DOPA-643599 format. One record per residue (C-alpha): x, y, z; residue number from 1. Coordinates in Angstrom, 1 decimal. Layout:
! DOPA-643599
X; Y; Z; nr
X; Y; Z; NUM $
...
//
This chain:
! DOPA-643599
X; Y; Z; nr
-4.6; -3.0; -20.0; 1 $
-0.9; -2.0; -19.8; 2 $
1.3; -4.0; -17.6; 3 $
4.8; -2.8; -16.7; 4 $
7.5; -4.7; -14.9; 5 $
10.5; -3.1; -13.4; 6 $
13.3; -5.4; -12.6; 7 $
16.1; -3.9; -10.7; 8 $
19.5; -5.6; -10.3; 9 $
21.8; -4.3; -7.7; 10 $
25.4; -5.3; -8.1; 11 $
27.7; -4.1; -5.2; 12 $
31.2; -4.7; -4.4; 13 $
32.1; -6.6; -1.3; 14 $
35.3; -7.5; 0.4; 15 $
35.2; -11.1; -1.0; 16 $
34.0; -10.3; -4.5; 17 $
30.9; -9.2; -6.2; 18 $
27.1; -10.0; -5.5; 19 $
25.8; -11.7; -8.7; 20 $
22.2; -12.5; -9.4; 21 $
21.7; -16.2; -9.8; 22 $
20.3; -17.5; -13.0; 23 $
17.6; -19.6; -11.2; 24 $
16.3; -16.5; -9.4; 25 $
16.3; -14.6; -12.8; 26 $
14.4; -17.5; -14.4; 27 $
11.9; -17.5; -11.4; 28 $
11.2; -13.8; -11.9; 29 $
10.8; -14.1; -15.5; 30 $
8.4; -16.9; -15.2; 31 $
6.3; -15.0; -12.6; 32 $
6.2; -11.9; -14.9; 33 $
5.2; -14.1; -17.7; 34 $
2.4; -15.8; -15.5; 35 $
1.1; -12.3; -14.3; 36 $
1.1; -11.1; -17.9; 37 $
-0.8; -14.0; -19.1; 38 $
-3.3; -13.6; -16.3; 39 $
-3.7; -10.0; -17.0; 40 $
-4.1; -10.4; -20.8; 41 $
-6.0; -13.8; -21.2; 42 $
-7.6; -13.9; -17.7; 43 $
-7.2; -17.7; -17.9; 44 $
-5.2; -20.0; -15.7; 45 $
-4.6; -23.7; -16.5; 46 $
-4.9; -26.6; -14.0; 47 $
-1.1; -27.1; -14.0; 48 $
-0.4; -23.5; -13.3; 49 $
-2.9; -23.4; -10.5; 50 $
-1.6; -26.4; -8.8; 51 $
2.1; -25.2; -9.2; 52 $
1.2; -21.8; -7.6; 53 $
-0.7; -23.6; -4.9; 54 $
2.3; -25.7; -3.9; 55 $
4.5; -22.5; -3.8; 56 $
2.1; -20.5; -1.7; 57 $
0.4; -23.1; 0.5; 58 $
0.7; -22.4; 4.1; 59 $
0.4; -26.0; 4.9; 60 $
3.5; -26.8; 2.8; 61 $
5.4; -24.0; 4.3; 62 $
4.6; -25.1; 7.8; 63 $
5.6; -28.8; 6.9; 64 $
8.8; -27.6; 5.5; 65 $
9.6; -25.5; 8.6; 66 $
8.9; -28.8; 10.6; 67 $
11.5; -30.5; 8.4; 68 $
14.0; -27.8; 9.2; 69 $
13.3; -28.1; 12.8; 70 $
13.7; -31.9; 12.8; 71 $
17.0; -31.6; 10.9; 72 $
18.2; -29.2; 13.5; 73 $
17.2; -31.8; 16.2; 74 $
19.5; -34.4; 14.5; 75 $
22.4; -32.0; 14.6; 76 $
21.6; -31.2; 18.2; 77 $
21.6; -34.8; 19.2; 78 $
24.7; -35.6; 17.3; 79 $
26.7; -32.5; 18.2; 80 $
26.9; -33.3; 21.9; 81 $
30.1; -35.1; 21.1; 82 $
31.6; -32.0; 19.6; 83 $
33.5; -29.9; 22.3; 84 $
32.1; -26.5; 23.0; 85 $
34.2; -23.4; 23.7; 86 $
33.2; -20.7; 26.3; 87 $
35.2; -17.5; 26.8; 88 $
34.5; -15.4; 29.9; 89 $
36.1; -13.3; 32.6; 90 $
35.6; -12.6; 36.3; 91 $
37.8; -9.8; 37.3; 92 $
36.9; -8.1; 40.7; 93 $
38.5; -6.6; 43.8; 94 $
38.8; -8.4; 47.1; 95 $
40.1; -7.3; 50.5; 96 $
41.7; -9.8; 52.7; 97 $
42.0; -13.5; 52.0; 98 $
41.0; -13.8; 48.2; 99 $
37.9; -15.8; 47.5; 100 $
37.5; -17.4; 44.0; 101 $
39.6; -17.2; 41.1; 102 $
40.5; -13.7; 39.8; 103 $
40.6; -14.7; 36.1; 104 $
41.2; -12.0; 33.5; 105 $
40.4; -14.5; 30.7; 106 $
38.7; -17.8; 31.2; 107 $
38.4; -20.4; 28.2; 108 $
36.5; -23.6; 29.0; 109 $
35.5; -26.6; 26.9; 110 $
33.0; -29.5; 27.6; 111 $
31.8; -32.5; 25.5; 112 $
30.2; -35.9; 25.9; 113 $
32.4; -38.9; 25.2; 114 $
30.1; -41.8; 25.9; 115 $
26.7; -42.7; 27.1; 116 $
24.5; -45.6; 26.4; 117 $
21.4; -43.3; 25.8; 118 $
22.7; -40.8; 23.2; 119 $
22.7; -43.3; 20.4; 120 $
19.0; -43.9; 20.8; 121 $
18.5; -40.2; 21.1; 122 $
20.2; -39.8; 17.7; 123 $
18.1; -42.6; 16.3; 124 $
15.0; -40.9; 17.6; 125 $
15.9; -37.5; 16.1; 126 $
16.5; -39.3; 12.7; 127 $
13.2; -41.0; 12.8; 128 $
11.5; -37.7; 13.7; 129 $
13.2; -36.1; 10.6; 130 $
11.9; -39.0; 8.4; 131 $
8.5; -38.5; 9.8; 132 $
8.7; -34.7; 9.1; 133 $
9.8; -35.3; 5.5; 134 $
6.9; -37.9; 5.0; 135 $
4.5; -35.3; 6.5; 136 $
5.8; -32.7; 4.1; 137 $
5.1; -35.0; 1.2; 138 $
1.6; -35.8; 2.5; 139 $
1.0; -32.0; 3.0; 140 $
2.0; -31.5; -0.8; 141 $
-0.4; -34.2; -1.8; 142 $
-3.3; -32.7; 0.0; 143 $
-2.6; -29.3; -1.5; 144 $
-2.5; -30.9; -5.0; 145 $
-5.8; -32.6; -4.3; 146 $
-7.5; -29.5; -2.9; 147 $
-6.2; -27.1; -5.7; 148 $
-7.2; -29.6; -8.3; 149 $
-10.7; -30.3; -7.0; 150 $
-11.4; -26.5; -6.6; 151 $
-10.2; -25.9; -10.1; 152 $
-12.3; -28.7; -11.6; 153 $
-15.3; -27.6; -9.4; 154 $
-14.9; -24.0; -10.8; 155 $
-14.8; -25.2; -14.3; 156 $
-17.8; -27.5; -13.6; 157 $
-19.8; -24.7; -11.9; 158 $
-19.2; -22.5; -15.1; 159 $
-20.5; -25.3; -17.3; 160 $
-23.4; -25.6; -15.0; 161 $
-24.1; -21.9; -15.3; 162 $
-24.2; -22.2; -19.0; 163 $
-26.6; -25.1; -18.9; 164 $
-28.9; -23.2; -16.5; 165 $
-28.9; -20.2; -18.6; 166 $
-30.1; -22.3; -21.6; 167 $
-32.5; -24.2; -19.6; 168 $
-33.9; -20.9; -18.1; 169 $
-34.2; -19.4; -21.6; 170 $
-36.4; -22.2; -22.5; 171 $
-38.4; -21.9; -19.2; 172 $
-39.0; -18.2; -19.9; 173 $
-40.2; -19.0; -23.4; 174 $
-42.5; -21.7; -21.9; 175 $
-44.0; -19.3; -19.5; 176 $
-44.7; -16.9; -22.2; 177 $
-46.4; -19.6; -24.2; 178 $
-48.4; -20.8; -21.2; 179 $
-49.5; -17.3; -20.6; 180 $
-50.6; -16.9; -24.3; 181 $
-52.4; -20.2; -24.0; 182 $
-54.3; -19.0; -20.9; 183 $
-55.2; -15.7; -22.7; 184 $
-56.4; -17.7; -25.6; 185 $
-58.6; -19.9; -23.3; 186 $
-56.8; -23.1; -24.1; 187 $
-54.6; -23.2; -21.1; 188 $
-55.0; -23.1; -17.3; 189 $
-53.5; -20.9; -14.6; 190 $
-51.8; -23.9; -13.0; 191 $
-49.7; -24.4; -16.2; 192 $
-48.7; -20.7; -16.0; 193 $
-47.7; -21.0; -12.4; 194 $
-45.7; -24.3; -13.0; 195 $
-43.8; -22.6; -15.7; 196 $
-43.1; -19.5; -13.6; 197 $
-42.2; -21.7; -10.8; 198 $
-39.8; -23.7; -12.8; 199 $
-38.1; -20.4; -14.1; 200 $
-37.8; -19.2; -10.6; 201 $
-36.3; -22.4; -9.3; 202 $
-33.7; -22.3; -12.0; 203 $
-32.8; -18.7; -11.2; 204 $
-32.4; -19.8; -7.5; 205 $
-30.2; -22.6; -8.4; 206 $
-28.2; -20.3; -10.5; 207 $
-27.6; -18.0; -7.5; 208 $
-26.4; -20.9; -5.4; 209 $
-23.9; -22.0; -8.1; 210 $
-22.7; -18.4; -8.5; 211 $
-22.2; -18.2; -4.8; 212 $
-20.1; -21.4; -5.0; 213 $
-18.1; -20.0; -7.9; 214 $
-17.2; -16.8; -5.9; 215 $
-16.2; -19.0; -2.9; 216 $
-14.1; -21.4; -4.8; 217 $
-12.3; -18.4; -6.6; 218 $
-11.6; -16.8; -3.3; 219 $
-10.3; -20.0; -1.9; 220 $
-8.0; -20.6; -4.9; 221 $
-6.9; -16.9; -4.8; 222 $
-5.7; -17.4; -1.2; 223 $
-3.9; -20.7; -2.2; 224 $
-2.3; -19.5; -5.4; 225 $
-1.7; -15.8; -4.6; 226 $
-3.4; -14.8; -8.0; 227 $
-6.3; -12.3; -8.1; 228 $
-9.7; -14.0; -7.6; 229 $
-11.2; -12.1; -10.6; 230 $
-8.6; -13.5; -13.0; 231 $
-9.2; -17.1; -12.1; 232 $
-11.0; -18.3; -15.2; 233 $
-10.4; -21.9; -16.0; 234 $
-9.2; -23.6; -19.2; 235 $
-11.4; -26.6; -19.8; 236 $
-8.8; -28.1; -22.2; 237 $
-6.2; -28.2; -19.3; 238 $
-8.1; -30.6; -17.3; 239 $
-7.1; -34.2; -18.2; 240 $
-9.6; -37.1; -18.5; 241 $
-10.4; -39.3; -15.4; 242 $
-7.5; -41.6; -14.4; 243 $
-8.0; -45.2; -15.1; 244 $
-7.7; -46.8; -11.6; 245 $
-7.5; -50.5; -11.0; 246 $
-9.8; -51.9; -8.3; 247 $
-8.2; -53.9; -5.5; 248 $
-9.2; -56.3; -2.7; 249 $
-9.3; -55.4; 1.0; 250 $
-5.7; -57.0; 1.5; 251 $
-4.4; -54.8; -1.4; 252 $
-6.2; -51.9; 0.1; 253 $
-4.3; -52.4; 3.4; 254 $
-1.0; -52.6; 1.5; 255 $
-1.8; -49.4; -0.3; 256 $
-2.6; -47.8; 3.1; 257 $
0.8; -48.8; 4.4; 258 $
2.5; -47.1; 1.4; 259 $
0.8; -43.8; 2.0; 260 $
3.0; -40.8; 3.3; 261 $
0.5; -40.1; 6.1; 262 $
0.7; -43.7; 7.6; 263 $
4.5; -44.0; 7.0; 264 $
4.9; -40.6; 8.8; 265 $
2.8; -41.9; 11.7; 266 $
4.9; -45.1; 12.0; 267 $
8.1; -43.0; 11.8; 268 $
6.9; -40.9; 14.6; 269 $
6.1; -44.0; 16.6; 270 $
9.7; -45.2; 16.0; 271 $
11.1; -41.9; 17.1; 272 $
9.1; -42.2; 20.5; 273 $
10.3; -45.6; 20.9; 274 $
13.9; -44.8; 20.6; 275 $
13.3; -41.9; 22.9; 276 $
11.9; -44.5; 25.4; 277 $
14.9; -46.7; 25.0; 278 $
17.3; -43.9; 25.6; 279 $
15.5; -42.7; 28.7; 280 $
15.5; -46.4; 30.0; 281 $
19.3; -46.5; 29.8; 282 $
20.0; -43.3; 31.9; 283 $
20.1; -45.3; 35.2; 284 $
22.7; -48.0; 36.3; 285 $
24.9; -47.2; 33.2; 286 $
28.0; -45.0; 33.3; 287 $
28.3; -41.7; 31.5; 288 $
31.7; -40.2; 30.5; 289 $
32.3; -36.6; 29.7; 290 $
35.3; -34.4; 29.0; 291 $
36.3; -31.0; 30.3; 292 $
39.0; -28.5; 30.1; 293 $
39.7; -25.0; 31.4; 294 $
42.4; -22.4; 30.9; 295 $
42.5; -19.3; 33.1; 296 $
44.6; -16.2; 33.2; 297 $
44.9; -15.0; 36.9; 298 $
45.5; -11.4; 37.8; 299 $
47.4; -9.9; 40.9; 300 $
44.8; -7.4; 41.9; 301 $
43.5; -9.7; 44.5; 302 $
46.9; -10.2; 46.2; 303 $
46.9; -13.8; 45.5; 304 $
50.7; -13.7; 45.5; 305 $
50.7; -12.7; 49.2; 306 $
48.7; -15.6; 50.4; 307 $
50.1; -18.4; 48.2; 308 $
53.7; -19.4; 48.0; 309 $
53.7; -20.2; 44.3; 310 $
51.4; -17.9; 42.3; 311 $
51.4; -18.1; 38.5; 312 $
49.4; -16.3; 35.9; 313 $
48.6; -19.1; 33.5; 314 $
46.7; -22.1; 34.8; 315 $
45.2; -25.0; 32.8; 316 $
43.1; -28.1; 33.8; 317 $
41.7; -31.0; 31.9; 318 $
40.1; -34.4; 32.7; 319 $
37.3; -36.9; 32.4; 320 $
34.2; -37.0; 34.3; 321 $
32.7; -40.4; 35.0; 322 $
29.2; -40.7; 36.6; 323 $
27.1; -43.8; 37.5; 324 $
23.6; -42.9; 38.3; 325 $
22.1; -45.2; 40.9; 326 $
18.8; -43.8; 41.7; 327 $
17.0; -40.8; 40.1; 328 $
13.2; -40.6; 40.6; 329 $
13.0; -37.9; 37.9; 330 $
14.6; -40.0; 35.3; 331 $
12.5; -43.0; 36.2; 332 $
9.4; -40.9; 35.8; 333 $
10.7; -39.6; 32.4; 334 $
11.3; -43.2; 31.3; 335 $
7.7; -44.0; 32.2; 336 $
6.3; -41.0; 30.3; 337 $
8.4; -41.8; 27.2; 338 $
7.2; -45.3; 27.2; 339 $
3.6; -44.2; 27.4; 340 $
4.1; -41.8; 24.6; 341 $
5.6; -44.5; 22.4; 342 $
2.6; -46.8; 23.0; 343 $
0.2; -44.0; 22.2; 344 $
1.9; -43.1; 19.0; 345 $
2.0; -46.8; 17.9; 346 $
-1.6; -47.1; 18.5; 347 $
-2.3; -43.8; 16.7; 348 $
-0.4; -45.1; 13.7; 349 $
-2.2; -48.4; 13.7; 350 $
-5.5; -46.5; 13.8; 351 $
-4.6; -44.2; 11.0; 352 $
-3.6; -47.4; 9.0; 353 $
-6.9; -49.0; 9.5; 354 $
-8.8; -45.7; 8.7; 355 $
-6.8; -45.3; 5.4; 356 $
-7.5; -48.9; 4.4; 357 $
-11.3; -48.5; 5.1; 358 $
-11.3; -45.2; 3.2; 359 $
-9.6; -46.9; 0.1; 360 $
-12.1; -49.7; 0.1; 361 $
-15.0; -47.2; 0.5; 362 $
-13.8; -45.1; -2.3; 363 $
-13.3; -48.0; -4.7; 364 $
-16.8; -49.2; -4.0; 365 $
-18.2; -45.7; -4.5; 366 $
-16.5; -45.6; -7.9; 367 $
-18.4; -48.6; -9.0; 368 $
-21.7; -46.8; -8.1; 369 $
-20.7; -43.6; -9.6; 370 $
-19.6; -45.3; -12.9; 371 $
-23.0; -46.8; -13.1; 372 $
-24.7; -43.5; -12.2; 373 $
-22.6; -41.8; -14.9; 374 $
-23.7; -44.3; -17.5; 375 $
-27.4; -43.9; -16.5; 376 $
-27.1; -40.1; -16.8; 377 $
-25.4; -40.3; -20.2; 378 $
-28.1; -42.7; -21.6; 379 $
-30.9; -40.5; -20.2; 380 $
-29.3; -37.6; -21.8; 381 $
-29.0; -39.3; -25.2; 382 $
-32.6; -40.5; -24.9; 383 $
-33.7; -36.8; -24.1; 384 $
-31.6; -35.5; -27.0; 385 $
-33.3; -38.2; -29.3; 386 $
-36.7; -37.1; -28.1; 387 $
-35.9; -33.5; -28.7; 388 $
-34.6; -34.2; -32.3; 389 $
-37.7; -36.1; -33.1; 390 $
-39.9; -33.2; -31.8; 391 $
-37.9; -30.7; -33.8; 392 $
-38.1; -32.8; -36.9; 393 $
-41.9; -33.2; -36.5; 394 $
-42.3; -29.5; -35.9; 395 $
-40.1; -28.4; -38.8; 396 $
-41.6; -31.0; -41.2; 397 $
-45.3; -31.5; -40.3; 398 $
-47.3; -34.2; -42.0; 399 $
-44.3; -36.6; -42.2; 400 $
-46.1; -39.0; -39.9; 401 $
-49.7; -39.6; -41.1; 402 $
-52.3; -39.7; -38.3; 403 $
-49.9; -38.2; -35.7; 404 $
-51.0; -35.3; -33.5; 405 $
-49.1; -32.1; -34.4; 406 $
-46.7; -31.0; -31.9; 407 $
-46.6; -27.4; -30.6; 408 $
-43.8; -25.0; -29.5; 409 $
-44.9; -25.7; -25.9; 410 $
-43.8; -29.4; -26.2; 411 $
-40.6; -28.1; -27.9; 412 $
-39.6; -25.9; -25.0; 413 $
-40.5; -28.7; -22.5; 414 $
-38.3; -31.1; -24.4; 415 $
-35.4; -28.6; -24.5; 416 $
-35.8; -28.1; -20.7; 417 $
-35.7; -31.8; -20.1; 418 $
-32.7; -32.4; -22.4; 419 $
-30.7; -29.6; -20.5; 420 $
-31.7; -31.1; -17.2; 421 $
-30.4; -34.4; -18.2; 422 $
-27.2; -32.9; -19.6; 423 $
-26.7; -31.1; -16.3; 424 $
-27.0; -34.4; -14.5; 425 $
-24.2; -35.8; -16.8; 426 $
-22.0; -32.8; -15.8; 427 $
-22.7; -33.6; -12.1; 428 $
-22.1; -37.2; -12.4; 429 $
-18.8; -36.6; -14.2; 430 $
-17.5; -34.2; -11.5; 431 $
-18.5; -36.6; -8.7; 432 $
-16.6; -39.4; -10.7; 433 $
-13.3; -37.4; -11.0; 434 $
-13.7; -36.1; -7.6; 435 $
-13.8; -39.7; -6.1; 436 $
-11.1; -40.9; -8.4; 437 $
-8.7; -38.1; -7.3; 438 $
-9.6; -38.7; -3.7; 439 $
-8.7; -42.4; -4.2; 440 $
-5.4; -41.3; -5.8; 441 $
-4.8; -39.2; -2.7; 442 $
-5.7; -42.2; -0.4; 443 $
-3.2; -44.4; -2.2; 444 $
-0.5; -41.8; -2.3; 445 $
-0.6; -41.4; -6.2; 446 $
-2.0; -37.9; -6.5; 447 $
1.3; -36.1; -7.0; 448 $
2.4; -38.6; -9.5; 449 $
-0.8; -37.8; -11.4; 450 $
-0.1; -34.1; -11.1; 451 $
3.4; -34.6; -12.5; 452 $
2.1; -36.2; -15.6; 453 $
0.2; -33.1; -16.6; 454 $
1.9; -31.3; -19.5; 455 $
2.5; -27.6; -19.6; 456 $
0.1; -25.8; -21.8; 457 $
//
């Protein structure tokens, strides 16, 4: 497979200098080319590369980043009301008789806010909203890391399951042949043949289900990473061992929940609504001071000089505008609405905190059970392997145990099928274990720290 890359750099002369390609853009292009080359040649992608690509291409991360930009613009908008604006216009027109309006050839006006009790709260509200958006972005990144890592590990686990099922099905096929031979020889029963064929059919059906899962996971990873689905072959060595997590009590779980980005983002959003409500409550019975200025260039086409004694072309005005709202039903309703939104956001943050705390406790309890299940599965697999070794030794070295009944190839295949089944349970238990551990890291806000500890292959 030949893979060609064409990199074109365009350097054009501008009035202020030359357009140069920045080194970081060049380095990004080179790394992307190297990644595509590795994918095309080896058809393998490591866990770290998969998560990196997911973070770069995730739509959830891109939307959260856009929310951060919007919140930052909201802070600027709330703060820039103190910066005077400048508007340039013209209202030239012909009139007959006594002139109406101002025949301005050029009109320049400027306005700005000087003081209000509410604007400081609005700025604080915008900053809290920006903090909430940044925390939501961090939370979105953690979710992407978890989803990409779990999909990658599931894909690798399913591939191992396929290998185990193929080995198990090979033994089941041999067992079916043996049972048919025993039936033909008159020493077996038709039920034994049917059971062997049924076992082989069940294994093939299970393999089809797992293959469907593999195709679905590959397609999902392809959407997240932007890589071709057919090239997503895992590297088992790139998957680190399960993280060693410390168990905590319910109080520590609540503390951990308060430190997660999602809960902190919820409380920051609640604080933003509270500041908004404070600002709306200060709109009435408090003075507001603004500044305004206008320069106008008048024309003579409207015969102003005939109706006014002292006509002049250049005119300028500037001053302060002081208002004291005494009654405004609309603003009062807006205050009540903002206060209700603040109460709702606070209750929602408390609910998310409690749910996160309960989820952490549940995951920690599940880890204890999964750890015990994994140990049981490993011991059962070791026992099945020991029994298989004993059977193989007795078959290969008959007569080593005086008085023992000779073992048959039928018992050998049954032992192989059982050993592979137990080994498959070990694989399943290991996947459930690391899935719960990574979910617990996600719940406590440590999944991205775990991802950053991965070393590049």
